[in-house]
Structures are given as C-alpha cells and as structure tokens.
C-alpha positions in Angstrom: 118.6 -45.8 282.4 120.4 -48.0 285.2 122.7 -50.1 283.7 121.9 -53.6 283.5 124.3 -56.6 282.6 124.6 -60.2 283.5 127.0 -60.7 285.9 129.7 -63.4 285.6 129.9 -64.5 288.8 126.1 -65.5 288.8 127.2 -69.0 287.2 126.4 -71.3 290.0 128.9 -75.1 289.8 126.5 -77.5 287.5 125.2 -74.7 285.4 125.1 -74.5 281.6 127.1 -71.8 280.2 125.3 -71.1 277.2 126.8 -70.8 273.9 124.6 -67.2 273.0 125.8 -65.5 276.6 129.9 -67.1 275.8 129.4 -65.0 272.6 127.8 -62.1 273.8 130.6 -61.6 276.4 133.3 -62.8 273.5 132.3 -60.0 271.2 132.2 -57.4 274.0 135.8 -58.5 275.0 136.9 -58.2 272.0 135.6 -54.9 271.2 137.3 -53.6 274.4 140.7 -55.1 272.4 139.9 -53.3 269.7 137.3 -51.0 269.5 135.2 -50.8 266.6 136.6 -47.1 265.2 137.6 -44.4 262.1 139.3 -41.9 261.3 138.5 -40.3 258.0 141.2 -37.2 257.2 141.6 -34.7 254.7 145.3 -35.2 252.9 144.5 -32.1 250.6 142.9 -29.0 250.9 139.3 -29.2 249.5 139.1 -26.1 247.4 135.9 -24.7 246.1 134.0 -26.2 249.2 130.7 -24.9 248.9 128.9 -24.3 252.0 126.0 -27.5 253.2 127.6 -30.1 250.7 129.1 -32.9 252.6 132.5 -33.1 253.3 134.4 -35.8 251.1 137.3 -37.6 252.6 140.5 -38.2 251.1 141.1 -41.8 253.1 140.7 -43.3 256.2 143.5 -43.2 258.5 142.4 -46.0 260.2 139.4 -48.6 260.4 138.7 -51.6 262.8 135.3 -51.7 261.7 135.0 -51.0 257.6 132.6 -48.0 258.6 134.4 -45.9 255.6 134.2 -46.9 251.5 136.2 -45.1 249.2 133.4 -45.5 246.8 131.0 -43.2 249.5 134.1 -40.8 250.7 131.3 -38.5 252.5 130.2 -40.7 254.9 130.6 -43.3 257.7 128.3 -46.2 258.4 128.2 -47.8 261.7 128.3 -51.5 261.5 128.7 -52.3 265.5 125.7 -50.8 267.3 126.4 -49.0 270.8 127.4 -45.5 272.1 130.6 -43.6 269.8 132.5 -40.8 270.5 132.7 -38.3 268.0 135.6 -36.2 267.7 137.4 -34.3 264.9 139.9 -31.5 263.7 137.5 -29.4 261.5 139.7 -26.3 259.9 138.1 -23.7 257.3 139.6 -21.1 255.2 138.1 -18.3 253.3 139.2 -15.1 251.4 136.6 -12.4 252.8 135.5 -12.3 256.4 133.8 -14.4 257.8 130.7 -14.1 259.9 129.7 -17.8 261.7 131.2 -21.8 260.8 129.5 -24.7 262.7 130.4 -28.2 261.5 127.1 -29.8 260.8 126.4 -33.7 262.0 124.3 -35.5 260.0 123.1 -38.9 260.7 120.4 -40.8 257.9 120.6 -37.8 256.1 119.1 -35.2 259.1 120.7 -32.6 260.9 121.5 -34.3 264.0 123.9 -32.1 265.7 125.2 -28.5 265.2 129.1 -27.7 266.5 129.6 -24.0 266.5 133.7 -23.4 265.4 136.1 -20.5 266.6 136.4 -18.5 263.5 138.7 -15.5 262.7 138.6 -12.7 259.7 139.4 -15.3 257.2 139.1 -19.1 258.9 137.1 -21.2 261.2 138.8 -23.8 263.6 137.3 -26.3 265.8 137.4 -29.7 267.6 133.7 -31.1 268.0 133.0 -33.8 270.6 129.9 -35.4 271.1 128.5 -39.2 272.0 126.2 -40.8 269.6 123.7 -43.8 270.3 123.9 -45.6 267.6 122.4 -49.1 265.3 124.5 -51.2 262.9 124.2 -49.5 259.3 123.4 -46.0 260.5 125.2 -43.1 258.4 127.0 -39.9 259.5 127.9 -37.1 257.0 129.3 -34.2 257.9 129.2 -30.6 256.4 130.1 -27.1 257.2 127.2 -24.1 257.8 129.1 -20.8 257.1 127.9 -16.9 257.0 130.3 -14.6 255.3 133.2 -15.4 253.4 134.0 -16.7 250.5 136.2 -18.9 248.6 135.6 -21.8 250.8 138.7 -24.9 251.4 139.0 -27.5 254.1 142.2 -27.8 255.1 143.6 -31.1 254.5 147.4 -32.5 254.6 149.3 -35.4 254.0 150.3 -35.7 257.6 148.8 -35.6 260.5 149.1 -32.0 261.8 146.6 -29.4 263.1 145.7 -28.3 259.6 144.7 -31.9 258.5 141.2 -31.6 258.7 140.2 -35.2 260.3 137.1 -36.6 262.1 136.3 -39.9 263.9 133.9 -42.3 266.0 135.0 -44.7 268.3 133.3 -46.9 269.8 132.5 -46.4 274.2 130.3 -50.0 274.7 127.2 -51.1 274.7 124.5 -48.3 275.6 122.7 -51.1 278.3 
C-alpha cells in the first residue's frame, strides 16, 4: 500500500485550513514528541508459572497512553490506532531439561504470533521484536509455550537488568 498523506505545502494563500486537518496534524506531532508506549515489567520472579497461561506483569515502568491497568495485570490495551513495535526481554527458568520454549503473543484472545526462544538445559531467553497493526481498544496478552522441563519461573528483578522480564509496545506512526 502506498503511503498517502495530505502535504502541508498544498495550502495556498487565502485557503482556510480546517480545524479537522489542524487537529489531525497536532495529534500526530504530539504522538511523535511523546509516542504512545508502555513497558511492563516483572519486579520479582513469577514462580509456579504454568505453561500457556497469561503472564502477570508487576507494573508499568512507563505508560504514556494508559495502556496498562493494575486491575488487568496480564494485558496491554491499545489507546491510539497505528503501527506498534512489540519488543522485550523474556527469561524462563525450569528445574528440568527444556525442549522448546516460545513466547506467544495473543491479540484479542487469539494467538497472533509465536516467537521461539533460545534455550539451554534449564532456562530460555529471548528478545522478541515484531511490528503490529493496531486499532484503539485492541488487547495483547503474552504466554509461554513450553515443552519439557518442570517447575517454571518467569525471571523478575527490582531493577532493569538482563534477568528482568519485560515487554514493551511503542507507537511508530499511522498505517497510512
């Protein structure tokens, strides 16, 4: 799809610039200054994690568009329509040998993407990065799909380190 937009240079002397056009432009500029984005973190280990259940996040490290609610700590709710980059760091630990591990991303309760994680005998680690086309009110949840291993734990930490599981979504712009 070709990129389409109203060029600002097409306004001629004497033209009336509509309030609607101005408001659209002002919103886009504001979104580029402070993009709608959120980063969810695990501040402690999520012990007794069960494969294929939504990951519960401890809190939001930042949230510029009210996408996280402590009342629904497993999901992100999109507030601004557009393209978003989903990225993060996920670490899973187990007490027995893992075979395969993936981070499953659900959009509106339906499996939307599966990202394989690198795993050793008893831990899996990954840094997913995906682009998503989102509409305001879309919801995203995250689960681990695990084969092998036992006694699973999602790593958490009180400070941002390589073993603090976190996921973020950041607005990139409008689709067209």
